[in-house]
N, C-alpha and C positions, 0 to 999 in steps of 0.2 A: 567634522571630517567628511570629505567627499572623494569619490573615485573618478579617475579619468576613464571615460567610456567611449568606445568607438563601435558603431553599428553599421553594417552594410548588408544589402540584399545580395543573394547569390542564386544561381539558377541550377545548381546541382540536384540531380534526382537520385543520387547514391543513397542506398539504405542506411539509415542512421547507425544501426549497430555494426554495419560493415565499416563505416567511417571510424567508429569508436575502436574497432579492433586494431586499426592502424595508428591510433593516437598514442602519444606518450603515456607510459604507465605511471601516471602521476595523478592521484586522487580522481580517478575516472568516475563518472556518474551517468546515469541514464534514467529516463522516464518516457517510455514509448508505448504507443498503442496503435495498431493498424497502420504503421508507417509514419504516423505523426508523433510529435512530442519533442523531446530535446535530449541531447547528449552534451557532456562537458568534461573538462579536465583542468587540473591545476587549481590553486586556491588563491584568489585575489583578496579574499577577506574571510576570516572565520569569526562568526558572530556569537556572542555569549547567549546561551539559552538558560542554563541553570536548572533548578528544580522548583517544585511547588506549584500551586494553582495558578500563578501568574506567568508561567514560563512562556506561553504562546504570546501574550501581550509584551513580555520583555523581549522576545525574539523579534517581534514586529518593530518595536521601538528602536532596537539596535540596528535593524536593517534600514529603517528610514533615516536614522542618524548617519549611517555609513554612506548611503547613496547620496544624501544631501538634496535639499530642495532646489538648488540652483543649477544642478547638472543638466536638467532638461531631459533626463533619460529614466525618470522614475517608473515609466511604464515599459521600459526596455530591459533594464538590468534584471537578471534572473537569479534568485537564490534557491538553492536546493536543500531540502531538509528531511530529517528522519527523527521522530520523537519516540521516546519510550512509552510503553503502555502505562506504567506506574509513574505518577508525577514525582515520586521521591527518588527515583533512580537517576543518577547523574551520567547519562549516556546520550542525551539528545544532542543534535547538532544542526546547524544551519550555516551553509557556506555559499559564497559567491564564486563560481568557477572563474578561472582566468580566461578561458575561452569556452563559448557555448554555441552550439548549432541548434537553432530552433526551427521546426517545420510545422506548418499548419496548412491543410488543404493544398498541398503541393508547393507552397511558397516558403522559402527558406531565408534565414538571416543569420549572420555571424556576429556575435557579440564578443568583443575583446575588452577586458576590464583590467585597469591597473597596470597596463603595459603599453609599449609602443604599438600603435595601430598596425605598423608593418608586421607585427607578430602574427597577424591574421594570414600572412603568407604561408605559415606552417599549415594552417587548416586548409587553405586553398590547394596546396600541393597534395594534401591527403585526399581532398575531394576529387581532384583530377585522377588520382590513382584508384579511387573507389567507384568511379562511374559504372564500371562493369565488374563488380567484385566476384571472386570465385566463391562458391558455396563452401562454408566451413565444414571441416570434417568433424562430425558429431560422434564419432565412434572412439571410445577410449580403448577398449579391448585389453586383453592380457592382464597383467598384474595391476593395471591402473584402475580396475573396477573397485568401487568403495566397499568397505566392510561395515556392517552395522555394529555399533559399539554400545548399544543399550540406551536406556532413557534415564533421566534424572529421577523419575518416580516409576517404580516397577508397575507392570500392568495390573497386578492384583491390588496394589495400593490405590491406583487410580480408579479402579472399579469400586473400591470402598468409598472413595471420595465422591463419586457420582451417586452412590446409594445414600450417603449422608446428605448430599445436596437435595435429593428428592425428598428426604425426611423433613428437611428444613422448609422446603416448598409446601409440603402438606400442612405445616403449622400455620401457614399464611404469612410468615415473616418476609418472604421474598417470592416473586412470581417466576423468575428465570435467573439462572446462574450459568455463565459460560466457563467451562473448565477446559484448560489447554494442557497439552503434554508435548514433550520434545523427543527427538530421536537424534542420537549422536552418530556420526559417520567418520571413518578415517580411511585414508587411501595411501598407497605406497608412493604416490606422486601428488604434487600440489593440485588442488582443484583448479580447473581452467575457467575463469569467470566468463570469458568470451564463449566458450562451449556452453556454459549454463545459460547465458543470456540468449544466444541464438536458439538453443533447444526450447526454452520457455516461450520465446516469441513465435516460434514455428508451431508449437503445440497449442498455444493459447493466444492466438492473434487478437482476440477481442478483449483480452485482459491488459492491465497496465504492467508491462515488464519494467522492472526497476533495479537500479544498482546505486546504493548510497553507502559509502564507507563500509564495504564488504557485506552489507545486507543486500541480498539478491533474491528476487522473487517475481511472481506474476499474479497480481491481485485482480480478482473480478469485481471488487467492490469500491466504487467511487464514494469516498467519504463526503467530499464537497469540492465543487468547482465554482469559481466566480469569474464572470466576464461582464464588465460594466456593472449593471445593477442586477443581472440575472444570476441566480444560483441553481445548481443542479446537484442532486445526490442520488445514489442508488443504494437501496437497502436490500441485503441478502440475508435470509435466515430460513432454515428448513432445507434439508439435503437428502438426496436419494442417489443410488448408484446408477450407472449407465449399463445398457445391454448392447451387445453387438447386433442382435436381431432387431430391426426397426419396430416390429410389432411389439416385442417384449419391452423395448425401450419406451414406447408410447404408454404401455401399461404402467411402467414404473413412474412415469411423469404424471399420469392421471391419478395414481394412488397418492403421490405426493401432494397434488392439488387438493385432494379430498381428505387428507389426513388432518384430523382435529388437532392432534398434538403439534404437527409442523405448522399448521395455520396459526395456532396460538403463539408459537415461538416467533413466527414472522410478524404477527400483529404487534407484539410487544416491541420488537425492534423498530418497526415502522412508527409506532406511536412515540417512541423516545426521540426519533429524528424530527418528527413534526413538532413535538413539544419544544425542542431545543431551537428550532428555526423560527417558529411562529412569532416570538416576541421581537424579532429583528426584521421581519418581513411585512410588506403590505398585504401579501397573501401567500399561501403555500398550497400548491395543488398536488394531490396524491391520488393514485388510482383507487377504484372501488375494491379491487382485489388483486392479488399478486399474479404474475405470469411466470412461466418457466424460463430459466436461463440454463441452457445446456452447454457444458464444457466437455473437454475431452474425457475427463475421468469421473465427473459427477454432474448432477443437475440440481439447481437451487430454485427456491421461491424468491422472486425478485419484484421490487416496486421502485419505479423511478419518480423522484420528487422534483418539482421546480418551484422557485420562489422569486420574488422581487424584493430587493433590499429597501427598507423604508428610508426615505431621505433623512429623517432625524437621526438614524443610526450612523450614517456617514458623517453627518454634521457634528456629531459628538466623538468622531474618531474611533468608532467601535465596529465599523463594517469591513475592515481589512480581513482578508481570508484567514489570516492566522488567528485573529480574534474570534471569528466564526467557528473555525476548527476547534478552538478551545471550548466553545459552548457545546459542540457536538460530542467531542471525545470524552469518555468512551460511550458509544451508543450501546443499546441493549443487544446489538448484534454481536459484540465482542466482550461485553461486560455483564449485563443482566439488568433486571428491573425489580424493584426500584434501584437506582444506580448505587447509592451509598451502601445499602445493605448487601447488594450483590457483590460489590467490591470487597466488603469485609469477608464475605463467604469465600471469595477467591483467595484472599490472603490466608484464611484459615485452612482451606482444603487443598489448594493446588500443589503446594510443596515445591515450587520452583520460581525462579525469576523469569519473566517473559522477555526481559530486555526490550528491544524495539519491535518484537513481534506484536501484532494487533494494534500498533501505534500508527499515527498518521505519517505518510511518506509522500513527498511530492515537491512542488515548486511554487514560487510566488514572486511577484514584483513588489517594489516598495509602494507602488500606487494602490495595491490591494487585490489585483487579479491573481489567479493561479488555480492549481488543481492538486488535491491530495487524495490518494487512495488509502485504504487500510492495509497495512503490511501483513498480508495473508499469503499462504502458499509460498513461504519464503525460507531462507536459510542464512545464518550468520556463518561466513566462511573465513577461515584463518589458516592459510597454507594447505596442509593436508588434513585439516579437520573441518567438519561442518556440523552445525547444529540446526536441525529442521524442526518445524513447529506445526501443530494442528490443534483445533479446538472444536468443541461441540456444545450447543446450547441445551441446557438441562431445564426442563419444565415438567409440570405434572404429567405423568404417564411415560416419562423417559425410562428406558431400560438400560442399565449399565453396559451390558454386553453389546447392545445395538449402538450405543454412543461410542464405545471403543472401536467398533467396526467402522463407524463414520470417520473417526480420526485417521484410521489406516487408509481409507479411501482418499482423504484429503492429502495425506502425506505422499501419495503416489504422484502428485503434481511435481514434486521435487525429485523423489527417488526414481521416477521414470526417466527424467533427464540425466540424473547423475549416474545411473546404471548403464547408460549407452556407451 
């Protein structure tokens, strides 16, 4: 099977999310950072993903079979995907939008798939209307403000789970366990995804603002990007609050950098990423120590990795970004270390399904390039209901009350937008 594909350059400078706001309400998707990225709508192909340890490889094979080798657009057709955290959950998806607008470094192109190329006229007309878009009204007001409807696991039970995780860590069975929790919201009116997207992109411009099948969020963590033979990844682990006063904010950052507990949490996450990428790379470069990544609501310890894919890996067909994402996920930043024992601890202690929270979310081509973030600072939205997520890395020295506070700080990324 192969798809009919039409690609054309365009010179519009309209903001991607402003264009998406005017697009047909038909399976809309977005993956945007600092004005670059992509938006799309419609479904030209829905690719089978399934479950189990081979789901990323299966998704890659389905994408390459669908696009076809003779089309000549293997590096142009874009598929957008979101994968569950747990390999046994059957909610992962990978789709090829009917129309996609891709922008990089100010250069844009329109990709129309599986339809008459004249269908791009729809997008051209939207672009003309969007060249000078009005700022969206981010104020909900009145009875539209959401109400908290509790969590799947009560706070006291979650504190007990953290305490049990620290006990297991003291036995030496595991070094780190990431425990997540959720927050359910409801509203008298349906949540407005455009409102959420614009609010997140405005508040967190350096994050990856995404929308894939009602999963919406702004992730600060790049799981993996591949361009040619170059790989990039950003590891985040270790969190502190922000302060309005610059001097106090600097003190919080300095304390985070000096924290033995947070440095250990970060080092475990960094090591898991390096260990996963090293076998497929000619070399992997990592910084000697983390730096601070400051966001609107929190600050993190961060390390940026780069690597070069080994030629033998591509020769054996294992260098596609989906295959590499399958090697990385889940890193110790969202699972723990050692991986298998940490995942068993999550299953035993967390008490809820994560769904697609903390799973890979992003885009790829059949040729193997793409970018996937970790689905953090996100919510699953269904009409007037929303389910928000946050997690905390538990290591030796973690205090349950402090970890609970950290999850509330992270939840503010979404509640701060939804409460407007």
